[in-house]
C-alpha positions, 0 to 999 in steps of 0.5 A: 486500540482503545482510549482511557475515561478523561476522568479529568476537566480541563477548566484552567487556561494551562490545560487547554494547550492539553486538551488542544492536544493530539497522540499525533502532536505528542509523539511529532515533538517527542521524536523532534526532541530526539533528534537533537539529544540523543545520537543514532546508538542511542535511539536503537537501544531505546527501552519502554522505561526510557521512553516513559520517562520522555512522557510529563503527566500532560504528555501521558494524559494526552496518550492515556486518553485522546487514542481512541474516543467516543460517548456513551448515552449510560452507564457502561462496561468498556472491556479492551481485549489485549493480545496474551502475545504482548510483552507489554501492558499499555502503561495507562490500563491498570491507572485508568481503573481496568481491571484484569478478569478471567475472561480470555477469548482468542483467534488463530493468532493469539489469546486475548485477556479481558480488562473492564471498566465500568463508565458512568455516561459521557465520554470514553476516551482509552490510550495508546497500544504501547511504545513498542510496534507489537501488531496486534493493537487491542479492540474492544466492547461496550456494554449498558451496565443496566442491560434495560438501557438501550445504549448509543455510542457517538462522537467517534475517533478516529471517525467513521468507526464500524460497531459491529456486534461481540460474538463467535465469528466475529472480526476485529481488525479491517485489514484483516477480516478472514482473521476471528474471533473464538471463544467469547466467554457467554455473558458477552456475546451480543455486546457492541463491539469496536473494531479497528486494524492491527498498524494503529500502534505504530502511532507512538512506536519509539522502542525499535522505531527507526530506520536509517536510509541507505540513500537519503536526499540532496539538494541534488534532484535523484529518483527520478521516474516517469509515469502517465496521468494522462493519455500517454501520446499526449503526456507524461509525469516526469517526479525527482525527490530533493531534499527540502533546501530546494525550494521549488523545481520545473522541467525543461524539454525539447524535441531531440535535436531541435533548440527549442526549448520548453518548461513547466514548472513541477509541483512540490509536496514535503513528504515525512516519515518521522522515525527515518533518522537521518532524512525525515523531510525531504519534497518530492515533484511532479511536473505534469508534461501536456500537449506533447507531439505523438510518435515523438522523442524528447530530451528533458532536464530538471532545473538548474542542471544545464547540460542535458543528458543525452539519455534523458529522453522519452518518447510518446507513441505512435499513431500505430498498433504495433508496441511492448512492454516489460511486467513483474510480480512482486520485488519487495525492494530487494537489490537483486530486482537491479539486474533484473531490470537493466537485464530487460532494458538491455534485451529489450530497449523497444520496452514502451513501460513497466510495470509491478504487480503489488508488493514493490516494498514490504512495509508501504509506509517505509521510505527508506525501503522505496527510496531502495526501490527507487535506487534499484531501478533506476537506470530505467525508470527515467526514461520508461515509465513505471505503472504499477499497483499496489498489494497488501505489502504496499500498504501496511496493517489498515494504516492505507497507502498515503505514501504511495499514493504521495510518491507515484502520479497515475490516472485519477479514474478509480471507481468511486470508494476506492483512492484515488490512483490506486486503482486506474484504467490507461490506454496505450495504442491499441490495448487496453490497460486495468490497474486494479487494487485488491486489496480494496473491496473487491464486490465494489469495483465491479461496476467500474471493472465492467463500465471500462471493458464495455466502452473499451474498443481496444483489441487487446485487454490486459488487467494487472492486480496483487492476488492471483485468483488461480494458485496452489497455495491461496485461490481468491474464490471471492474474485473469482465471483465477482471479476472473472465472470466479467473479465469472461464476458469482454475476452480480457487477454491477460491477467497479470498478479504476483503475490504468491511467489512463484510463476504460474501461466494457466491455460485457457480460461474461462467460467472457472474452466480450461477452455480450447484457445486463448481466444475463448479464454483468458491466460492468467499469469503469476510471477515474481521479480525476486528469488525463491526457494523452490518447493513442492507443491502441489499440481494445478491441473489449469496450468501450462507452466509453472516455476518455482525458482523465482527472479524472472521479468514478462516481457509482452510484444503487440504486433497489430493482433498478434502477441507475443510473449516471454519469461524470462529469468536472471540467466537470461534464459526463457522459461516460458514462452507463447503467442495468439493471433486474433 
């Protein structure tokens, strides 16, 4: 979104606090007041007019001028391109002196109208996109009033602003670069283009914004989950949640059957979901247990729990070459995964851990959806580590995946330029697992992927990421070009994906072509954990099995140089299986 030009100079002492306030400050304070003065029904029914009445003039000034800011060295024309599909015009646009022109431009989704205003050299501040959560934020272009002037832009907020060139085929949203402009007016082509992300409107979202979690926190620890951030043979991370009345946490643990108790204090993180009206703040705890014995079963309790629950156990891997794991595709916080996970657990109690190939939830910055996921899988993930990768839904319209990072504790060995824990690797016995964020830059991860594979002596090599490079609907030529040759070079045994919401296993693939056996090529498997509606889709000549019913999991068993694979649906019927022997 753009910001409105700041035309007021803050000179008085009274103005100082306003000058220092941010949009976040104003919105945080406003939501806090609303929770004290309004019922849930009133919050649910807020209108734009009611929201405008919540703010005093100083607060409106902040909302109108501090959302998007930059400085210009010469007099300029600032253009704000806003979607005509957005019903409510940002409140500050006309009052700040922007004039709606007859100019328009569009992309495949919407048409944008152009609002313009002249500014003197100096500071430009623009306001919020609105109080509803409209998906396509406005974007901006800037051009000198005098075409002979050399325009320089500086002091951006938010920082690291990308400055492009306004033209046909230019992208405007960093989280959807394929969505490009068309029909840019000829007299605007070549202007400096300030891009944004689609989801910035959530910064001021109040109309229809408030949510409830079905599983609010309490003083009793819940959402107990195991993960690994270090060597699975000698460590494990135990995570849980409480309300904010619990100030500290620790784990007591012991070898099963032993009376010698060890303890590990947990790190605490206070987590906020501002629009979660019945559980805004929680505490998250993570205890990292280290120096464990390989091949050992441990019991644990989360203090101040007094009894040792016989079910609260975990096992470190023994120094052999046999193990199994379960993985699923998109789970989207669906209640159906309760049955699926419990079925997998009952059928395969030997599974060492579980994985999800992205899109764990539908809105990655809605904590109530993560509450759903943890509740639906709770009978499994407190005993078996959950190792997952993020999908496009686990981020939110370009706003990032900070909530995912706050909720999971994974290895911090990501490539440079990728957020820690978004991409990571771990070794389990004789297998290497590369867990890759496919929503991040594809090219920036090539060197890391090759380095991980080149230095590994693992018998089995598995790669998991969300976007499937081979599929009937949306193949990813950039991934095929950048990553697949590396998988071929080091013979990755299986690539595990989600995203398209169907099941598919390829024939052995190498160099983009089908080869004779899985000892020569890679199995690409795409899966989905939620029910789907069967539809007729084009044939894919590289496939062995396709299934459009969804609601499935995969069980992979390693026995030295033999891998057995099964795909099972929620009716406990095997719909695909195969074996690889090295």
